N, C-alpha and C positions, 0 to 999 in steps of 0.2 A: 504495500501499499503506499508506502512511503516514498520507492521510487516512483511510483504514477506521481505520487503529489508534487516530487521534484521535477518531473517531467512537465508537468504541465505548470508548474511556478515556473522553471525557465522558459516553456514557451508563449505564457504571457507577459512574463518581464523584455522578451526580443520583440514581440511585437506590439508593444509601448514602447518601446524605445526606435520603433522603422527597423529593424532588422529584421532578416527571415530566420525564424527557427532553425536550430542544429537538429538533422532526423536522429530521435531516440536510441532507434536500433534496438528498443526493447523486446525481448521476447514474449513476454509474461506468461503465460501459463503453456505455451507449445513447448518448452523445454524443462526440465529437472534439472538443473546443475549442482554440484561437488557440496557448495554453501547452503544450497535448502535442503540437503541432508544434512546437515552438521547440527553438534547438542547443541540444545538450548537451555542454559541453566536459568537458575534463580536472577546472578545477575546482568546475564543475560538481557532477561526481561526488563530489570529494572533501567537499562541501560536504552533499551528499545522504548520504554514509556517515555523517559527524558528525554530522547530525540524527537520522536513524534508529538510530544507537547510544543517541545519548542518549533517544530515544523510549521502544526497547526495556528500558532501564533503567528508566524510568518504571513500563514495563507492568509488568514482574517486580517492581518495589517494592510495587506497589499489590496483586499476586496473593500476595506473598509474605506478606501481614501480614493475610490473611485467613484464617479458619479451613477448616476442611474443612466445616463445618455452614455457614458461610457463603458458598463457594462453591457446595454443593450447595442454596442456599436461591434464590429468586428474589425480591428487594423490590420491588415494585412488578410491574407489566406485563411477559412478556416471557422470554425464555430465564434459567433460572439462569446464575450469576456464570462456572462453570466451562464450559458450554456456551456462551459469549460467548467463553472463552478459545479452546477448541478449535475452534470455527467460524474466528478469526483464524488460529490455530495452519494451520488446514487451507484457506486461502485464499493459495495460492501461483500462483494463476492467471496474474495480473499478471505476476509476476517470471517464471515460467516463459516466458511470452509473448514477456516483451521479449529475454529471452535472458544470458548471461552478457553482461557489460558490462565486465570486467577489461579493462584496458587491454594492446593486443594490439601489440607492434613487432616 
């Protein structure tokens, strides 16, 4: 999920700056890498929560400063910025597939 968010955040920043976004070359769920199979410890979960919380704050800060007109505009090719935001909001498949990672004792 974090990679997906970073990809779209980079896309929005490039488009707002008048640059063509870099292609992401992201394979999503089409492949499984060794990193996908790595052990995931309590410390990893703590770090992931911290990173995702900071990333969510960056995403929120970016969107909050945009006017409704900017959100409904598409600078460059692609969806409007509002459509990108709603796309990410609806991209919970991966989190749902993994399930609740709360510590169970």
